[in-house]
C-alpha positions as CSV (number, residue, x, y, z in Angstrom):
1,M,8.0,-1.9,23.9
2,G,7.4,-1.1,20.2
3,T,9.8,0.7,17.9
4,K,9.4,3.6,15.5
5,D,11.0,4.1,12.1
6,K,12.2,7.5,11.0
7,R,11.4,6.5,7.4
8,I,7.7,6.7,8.3
9,D,8.2,10.2,9.6
10,A,9.7,11.1,6.3
11,Y,6.9,9.3,4.4
12,I,4.3,11.3,6.3
13,A,6.1,14.6,5.8
14,K,6.3,14.0,2.0
15,S,2.6,13.0,1.6
16,Q,-0.3,15.1,0.5
17,D,-1.7,17.4,3.3
18,F,-5.1,15.5,3.4
19,A,-3.3,12.3,4.3
20,K,-1.0,13.5,7.1
21,P,-3.6,13.7,9.9
22,I,-5.0,10.3,8.9
23,M,-1.6,8.6,9.1
24,K,-0.6,10.4,12.3
25,H,-3.9,9.4,13.9
26,L,-3.7,5.8,12.8
27,R,0.0,5.4,13.8
28,K,-0.8,6.7,17.3
29,L,-3.8,4.4,17.6
30,I,-1.8,1.3,16.4
31,H,0.9,1.9,19.0
32,K,-1.7,2.5,21.7
33,S,-3.6,-0.7,20.9
34,C,-0.5,-2.8,20.3
35,P,2.4,-1.4,22.4
36,D,4.9,-4.0,21.1
37,V,4.3,-3.2,17.4
38,T,7.4,-2.6,15.3
39,E,7.5,-0.1,12.4
40,T,9.3,-0.7,9.1
41,V,8.9,0.2,5.4
42,K,7.9,-2.5,2.9
43,W,7.3,-1.9,-0.8
44,G,8.0,1.7,-0.2
45,M,5.1,2.0,2.2
46,P,4.7,2.2,6.1
47,A,4.3,-1.3,7.6
48,F,3.6,-2.4,11.2
49,E,4.7,-5.8,12.3
50,Y,3.8,-7.8,15.4
51,K,4.9,-11.4,15.4
52,G,4.7,-11.3,11.6
53,P,2.9,-9.2,9.0
54,Y,0.2,-7.1,10.7
55,I,-1.0,-3.7,9.4
56,G,0.1,-1.3,6.6
57,F,-1.0,1.9,5.0
58,A,-0.2,4.1,2.1
59,A,-0.9,7.6,0.9
60,F,-1.6,8.4,-2.7
61,K,-2.3,11.7,-4.6
62,K,-6.0,11.9,-3.7
63,H,-6.7,8.9,-1.4
64,F,-5.3,6.9,1.4
65,A,-5.4,3.1,1.9
66,L,-5.3,1.0,5.1
67,F,-4.5,-2.7,5.1
68,F,-4.9,-5.4,7.7
69,W,-2.8,-8.4,6.6
70,K,-5.3,-10.9,8.0
71,G,-8.4,-8.8,7.1
72,A,-9.8,-11.8,5.1
73,I,-10.2,-13.9,8.3
74,M,-11.3,-11.2,10.8
75,K,-14.8,-11.0,12.2
76,D,-15.7,-7.9,10.1
77,K,-14.2,-9.4,6.9
78,D,-17.3,-8.6,4.9
79,L,-16.6,-4.9,5.6
80,L,-12.8,-5.1,5.4
81,M,-12.8,-7.2,2.2
82,G,-16.1,-6.0,0.7
83,K,-16.8,-4.6,-2.7
84,N,-15.4,-1.2,-1.8
85,A,-12.1,-2.6,-0.6
86,K,-9.2,-3.2,-2.9
87,G,-7.5,-6.3,-1.6
88,S,-3.9,-5.7,-0.8
89,M,-4.1,-2.1,-1.8
90,G,-6.4,-1.3,1.1
91,N,-9.4,-2.3,3.2
92,L,-12.4,-0.1,3.5
93,G,-11.9,1.3,-0.1
94,R,-10.7,4.8,-0.7
95,I,-10.2,7.0,2.3
96,E,-10.0,10.7,1.4
97,S,-10.2,12.3,4.9
98,I,-10.0,11.4,8.5
99,E,-13.8,11.6,8.7
100,D,-13.9,8.5,6.4
101,L,-12.3,6.4,9.1
102,P,-14.4,4.2,11.4
103,S,-14.5,5.3,15.0
104,D,-11.5,4.9,17.2
105,A,-13.3,2.2,19.1
106,V,-13.9,0.2,16.0
107,L,-10.3,0.7,14.7
108,A,-8.9,-0.3,18.1
109,R,-11.0,-3.4,18.1
110,W,-9.7,-4.4,14.7
111,I,-6.1,-3.7,15.7
112,K,-6.5,-5.9,18.8
113,E,-8.2,-8.6,16.9
114,A,-5.4,-8.7,14.3
115,K,-2.9,-8.8,17.2
116,K,-4.7,-11.8,18.8
117,L,-4.6,-13.6,15.4
118,N,-0.8,-13.2,15.4
119,D,-0.5,-14.1,19.1
120,D,-2.4,-17.3,18.4
121,G,-0.3,-18.1,15.4
122,I,-3.3,-18.3,13.1
123,K,-2.2,-18.5,9.5
124,I,-4.2,-17.1,6.6
125,D,-5.1,-19.6,3.9
126,K,-3.5,-18.7,0.6
127,K,-6.8,-18.7,-1.2
128,E,-8.1,-16.1,1.4
129,N,-4.9,-14.0,1.3
130,P,-5.5,-10.8,-0.6
131,K,-2.0,-11.1,-2.0
132,H,-3.2,-14.1,-4.0
133,Q,-6.4,-12.3,-5.0
134,R,-4.8,-9.1,-6.3
135,K,-5.7,-8.1,-9.8
136,E,-3.1,-8.9,-12.4
137,Y,-2.1,-6.4,-15.0
138,K,-0.9,-7.3,-18.5
139,M,1.4,-5.0,-20.4
140,P,-0.8,-2.8,-22.6
141,P,0.4,-2.1,-26.2
142,Y,0.5,1.6,-25.7
143,F,2.9,1.3,-22.8
144,Q,5.0,-1.3,-24.5
145,K,5.3,1.1,-27.5
146,E,6.7,3.9,-25.2
147,L,9.1,1.5,-23.5
148,N,10.5,0.3,-26.8
149,K,11.5,3.9,-27.5
150,N,13.8,4.1,-24.5
151,K,16.4,1.3,-24.1
152,K,17.3,2.3,-20.5
153,A,13.7,2.4,-19.3
154,K,12.9,-0.9,-21.0
155,A,16.0,-2.6,-19.6
156,T,15.1,-1.4,-16.1
157,F,11.5,-2.6,-16.4
158,E,12.6,-6.0,-17.6
159,T,14.9,-6.5,-14.6
160,F,12.3,-5.4,-12.1
161,P,10.8,-7.9,-9.7
162,P,7.1,-8.7,-10.3
163,S,6.0,-6.3,-7.6
164,H,7.7,-3.3,-9.1
165,K,6.4,-4.1,-12.6
166,R,2.9,-4.4,-11.2
167,E,3.2,-1.0,-9.4
168,Y,3.9,0.8,-12.7
169,L,1.3,-1.2,-14.7
170,E,-1.4,-0.6,-12.2
171,W,-0.6,3.1,-12.0
172,I,-0.8,3.6,-15.7
173,I,-3.7,1.3,-16.5
174,E,-5.9,2.6,-13.7
175,A,-5.6,6.2,-15.0
176,K,-9.0,7.7,-15.4
177,T,-8.3,9.8,-18.6
178,E,-6.0,9.4,-21.6
179,E,-4.3,12.7,-20.6
180,T,-3.5,11.3,-17.1
181,R,-2.4,8.0,-18.6
182,N,0.0,9.8,-21.0
183,K,1.5,11.9,-18.2
184,R,2.0,8.9,-16.1
185,M,3.7,7.0,-18.9
186,E,6.0,10.0,-19.5
187,T,6.9,10.1,-15.8
188,A,7.3,6.3,-15.7
189,I,9.7,6.3,-18.6
190,E,11.7,9.1,-17.1
191,W,12.0,7.3,-13.7
192,M,12.8,3.9,-15.1
193,S,15.5,5.4,-17.4
194,E,17.1,6.5,-14.1
195,G,16.6,3.0,-12.6
196,K,13.9,4.1,-10.3
197,S,10.9,2.0,-9.1
198,R,7.4,3.5,-8.8
199,N,7.8,4.3,-5.1
200,W,11.4,5.2,-5.2
201,K,10.8,8.4,-3.1
202,Y,9.9,6.4,-0.1
203,Q,12.5,3.7,-0.2
204,K,15.4,3.6,2.2
205,K,18.5,5.2,0.9
């Protein structure tokens, strides 16, 4: 039988209201379609494992992201990895309500297909792995300037692993307006001066 992780309950409870029914629905469907799935938390986000990496999802302020680890080699890869998808940050692009999800029949088919890939021990080629296709972010001068003003924040950032650095850089660089970017930088500096990663709220204490 599969296992559940209380950290995912906490993650859902702390998420935006629009995302809660999406996550509860998908979580139930994943367990129904793959009874032996194991829940955990990776990179501060809910992850589901079955004989290795399997499925993950994440809730943001205004959208939700679903990720199939082997989406790049699944039958519907053109949909899963298409122009609206964002690689490791989610298949199917931005999901803003439960109505944006495919039907349960389609989702269950994908979940079972991903399960079979793991059952068969099929490996994903590195060149097809979204992890190796993810967009890289270089330190922008405006953020470096703010970091230089706070020694604690700068020291924290410099000691972060690449994944933590990328989370902050992506969050700031992808801001739609200068006002939003400045607010995010201010928050980032505050959090890093306290030694916190971008997704510190969802990490196991």
